[in-house]
C-alpha positions in Angstrom: 0.0 0.0 0.0 1.5 3.4 -1.0 1.6 5.8 1.8 -1.1 8.5 1.4 1.2 11.5 0.9 2.9 9.8 -2.0 -0.3 9.6 -4.0 0.3 13.1 -5.1 3.4 11.7 -6.9 1.9 9.0 -9.0 4.3 6.7 -10.9 4.3 6.6 -14.6 2.7 3.6 -16.4 5.1 1.0 -17.7 5.1 -0.8 -21.0 4.6 -4.5 -20.8 5.4 -6.6 -23.9 2.6 -9.0 -24.7 5.0 -11.8 -25.7 7.6 -12.9 -23.2 9.0 -16.4 -23.1 11.8 -18.5 -21.5 14.9 -19.5 -23.4 15.8 -22.6 -21.3 19.1 -23.3 -23.2 20.3 -19.7 -22.8 18.7 -19.4 -19.3 17.2 -16.0 -20.2 13.9 -14.3 -20.8 13.2 -13.2 -24.4 10.6 -10.7 -25.4 9.4 -8.9 -28.4 6.8 -6.2 -29.1 3.9 -6.8 -31.5 3.9 -5.1 -34.9 6.5 -3.6 -37.2 8.8 -0.7 -36.6 11.1 0.7 -34.0 10.7 0.2 -30.3 11.1 3.9 -29.6 10.0 7.1 -31.2 12.5 9.8 -31.9 11.7 11.5 -28.6 12.5 8.3 -26.7 9.0 7.2 -25.8 7.8 3.7 -26.7 5.9 3.5 -29.9 2.2 2.8 -29.4 2.2 0.3 -32.3 5.0 -1.8 -30.9 4.3 -1.5 -27.2 0.6 -2.4 -27.1 0.0 -2.9 -23.4 0.6 -0.5 -20.4 0.4 -1.7 -16.8 -0.3 0.9 -14.1 1.7 0.7 -10.9 0.8 -2.2 -8.5 1.8 -1.7 -4.9 3.2 -5.2 -4.3 5.6 -5.2 -7.3 8.6 -4.4 -5.0 7.9 -7.2 -2.5 7.2 -9.7 -5.2 10.4 -8.8 -7.1 12.5 -9.1 -3.9 11.4 -12.7 -3.5 12.9 -13.8 -6.9 16.5 -14.1 -5.7 16.4 -17.9 -5.7 13.2 -18.4 -7.8 12.8 -21.0 -10.5 12.8 -19.8 -14.1 9.1 -20.3 -14.5 8.3 -18.0 -11.5 10.5 -15.3 -12.9 8.7 -15.7 -16.3 5.3 -15.4 -14.6 6.4 -12.2 -12.8 7.7 -10.7 -16.0 4.5 -11.5 -17.9 2.5 -9.7 -15.2 4.7 -6.7 -14.4 7.1 -6.4 -17.4 10.7 -6.9 -18.1 13.9 -5.2 -16.9 14.7 -3.9 -20.5 18.4 -4.8 -20.3 20.8 -3.4 -22.8 24.0 -4.9 -24.2 25.7 -4.0 -20.9 23.3 -6.4 -19.2 21.9 -3.4 -17.2 18.6 -1.6 -17.4 18.9 0.4 -20.6 18.2 3.7 -18.8 21.5 3.4 -16.9 24.0 6.4 -16.9 27.0 6.2 -19.2 29.7 3.8 -18.1 33.3 4.8 -17.7 35.7 3.6 -20.4 32.9 2.0 -22.3 33.4 1.3 -26.0 29.7 0.9 -26.7 28.0 4.2 -27.0 24.4 4.6 -25.9 22.0 4.3 -28.8 18.2 4.8 -28.6 15.8 7.4 -27.5 16.6 10.0 -24.8 20.3 9.1 -25.0 19.7 5.7 -23.5 21.0 2.3 -24.6 18.6 0.2 -26.6 17.1 -2.9 -25.0 18.4 -6.2 -26.5 15.2 -8.1 -25.7 17.3 -10.8 -24.0 17.4 -10.9 -20.1 19.7 -13.4 -18.4 18.0 -15.0 -15.3 21.2 -14.5 -13.3 20.8 -10.7 -13.7 17.2 -10.9 -12.5 18.2 -13.0 -9.5 21.1 -10.7 -8.7 18.9 -7.6 -8.7 16.2 -9.3 -6.7 18.7 -10.6 -4.1 20.2 -7.1 -3.7 16.8 -5.6 -3.5 15.8 -7.8 -0.6 19.1 -7.0 1.2 18.7 -3.3 0.8 15.1 -3.5 2.1 16.4 -5.3 5.2 19.1 -2.7 5.7 16.5 0.1 5.4 14.3 -1.6 8.0 17.2 -1.8 10.5 18.3 1.8 9.8 14.7 3.0 10.6 14.9 1.0 13.8 18.0 3.2 14.6 20.4 0.3 14.1 23.1 -0.2 11.4 22.4 -2.8 8.7 24.0 -6.2 9.0 27.4 -6.7 7.4 26.1 -9.8 5.6 23.3 -7.7 3.9 25.8 -5.1 2.9 28.1 -7.8 1.4 25.1 -9.2 -0.5 24.2 -5.7 -1.8 27.7 -5.1 -3.1 28.2 -8.5 -4.7 29.1 -7.5 -8.2 26.8 -8.6 -11.0 29.0 -7.0 -13.7 32.8 -6.8 -14.2 32.7 -3.0 -13.8 30.9 -3.1 -10.5 32.6 -2.3 -7.2 33.4 -5.5 -5.4 32.8 -5.7 -1.7 31.0 -3.5 0.7 32.7 -0.3 2.1 34.8 -0.9 5.2 32.4 1.0 7.4 29.2 -0.5 6.2 27.2 -2.2 8.9 29.2 -0.6 11.7 27.5 2.7 12.6 24.0 4.1 12.1 25.2 7.4 10.8 27.5 5.7 8.3 24.8 3.3 7.1 22.4 6.2 6.6 24.9 7.9 4.3 25.8 4.6 2.4 22.1 3.6 2.0 21.3 7.0 0.5 24.2 6.8 -2.0 23.2 3.2 -2.9 19.6 4.1 -3.5 20.5 7.2 -5.4 22.4 5.0 -7.8 19.3 2.7 -8.3 17.2 5.8 -9.1 19.8 6.9 -11.7 20.0 3.5 -13.3 16.2 3.3 -13.4 15.8 6.7 -15.0 13.6 7.9 -12.3 12.7 11.6 -12.5 10.0 14.0 -11.7 7.5 14.8 -14.4 4.9 17.7 -14.6 1.8 17.3 -16.8 -0.7 20.0 -17.4 -2.9 19.2 -20.4 -5.6 21.4 -21.9 -8.4 19.4 -20.2 -6.6 19.4 -16.8 -7.7 22.0 -14.2 -4.6 21.4 -12.1 -1.2 20.1 -13.1 -0.2 16.6 -12.2 3.1 15.8 -10.7 4.6 12.3 -11.1 7.8 10.8 -9.9 8.7 7.6 -11.6 10.0 5.9 -14.7 8.3 4.1 -17.6 10.3 1.0 -16.8 9.9 -1.9 -14.4 13.4 -1.3 -12.8 12.6 2.4 -12.4 9.3 1.5 -10.6 11.2 -0.9 -8.3 13.9 1.7 -7.5 11.2 4.3 -6.8 9.4 2.0 -4.3 12.7 1.1 -2.5 13.5 4.8 -2.2 10.0 5.5 -0.7 10.5 2.6 1.8 14.0 3.8 2.8 12.8 7.4 3.2 10.3 6.2 5.7 7.3 6.9 3.5 6.0 3.4 4.4 6.8 0.9 7.1 8.0 -2.6 6.5 7.2 -5.5 8.8 8.5 -9.1 8.8 5.8 -11.8 8.4 5.5 -14.0 11.4 4.8 -17.0 9.1 7.2 -16.9 6.2 9.6 -14.2 7.3 9.1 -12.1 4.2 9.1 -8.3 4.4 5.8 -6.6 3.6 4.0 -3.3 3.8 0.9 -3.6 6.0 -2.4 -1.9 5.4 -2.4 -0.8 9.0 0.0 -0.8 11.9 -0.4 -4.0 14.1 -1.8 -3.5 17.6 0.5 -4.1 20.5 1.1 -7.8 20.8 -0.4 -8.6 17.4 1.7 -10.8 15.1 2.2 -9.4 11.6 1.1 -11.6 8.7 1.7 -10.9 5.0 -1.1 -11.3 2.4 0.1 -14.7 1.1 0.1 -16.3 4.6 -3.2 -14.6 5.5 -4.8 -16.1 2.4 -3.5 -19.5 3.2 -5.1 -19.3 6.7 -1.7 -19.3 8.5 -2.9 -16.9 11.3 -5.7 -19.3 12.2 -3.4 -22.3 12.1 -0.9 -20.5 14.3 -3.7 -19.6 16.8 -4.8 -23.2 17.0 -1.2 -24.4 17.5 -0.8 -21.9 20.4 -4.1 -23.0 21.9 -3.0 -26.7 21.8 0.3 -25.7 23.4 -1.5 -23.9 26.2 -3.7 -26.9 26.7 -0.8 -29.3 26.9 1.0 -27.0 29.4 -2.2 -26.7 31.5 -2.7 -30.5 31.5 0.9 -31.1 32.5 0.5 -28.7 35.5 -2.7 -30.5 36.6 -0.9 -33.9 36.4 2.0 -32.6 38.4 
């Protein structure tokens, strides 16, 4: 659930290719738009003829993506078919990434970005998902006034590409002040790679202008949501059942166990309550026997 004050800054819609499939031999996702012509118009926007489907933001995309770190290929494919693709370029990064140092391949495509190759290795998906989950755990600890765990920082800084920095900074995970700074720098990098920026729209039929903060890409939407979580716009809780991080619709009452949507739909809260009841009955019976 998006915190109320962020609704003034609605994210941009994202293009979702209608045909996405799994290349099992290459261990990658492949996708293609429908129709003839270029993927992008001269101004950098997706062509309506070749990008036929747009998916508006869904609040649980961040949490669902963060669970793909060790997912089977079919589960990653299912996610991509629902939410879209990462739009990786020849550098195996989201095509909206800033220019790389000492890079022979010059950006080509709209808005000065690289052009998506329509091939997405599953190892890149899993790497980003694992790092996403790690940075969410770090953000949760920092908001509890504690530094992130060193293990999570090492996970976040595990390089997915030869040009990436290898290893977490020496001070990561040691002090709260240091982790606040490092977290801010890390997420600022994600926002840059995702092409997230502010947009102002004021059409002839609009009485008031509309401000949006986002990106027309899946990775940009994920980066935006992580930034809102880390900035304290929404609180994360850890599910009592599966241990996953999630954003609750309301703050649990004192003593109330938090449950994510998946566990709630499976009836886990009721099962747990019955287990606790049976345990209390057994303890009561043992005391009576003694």
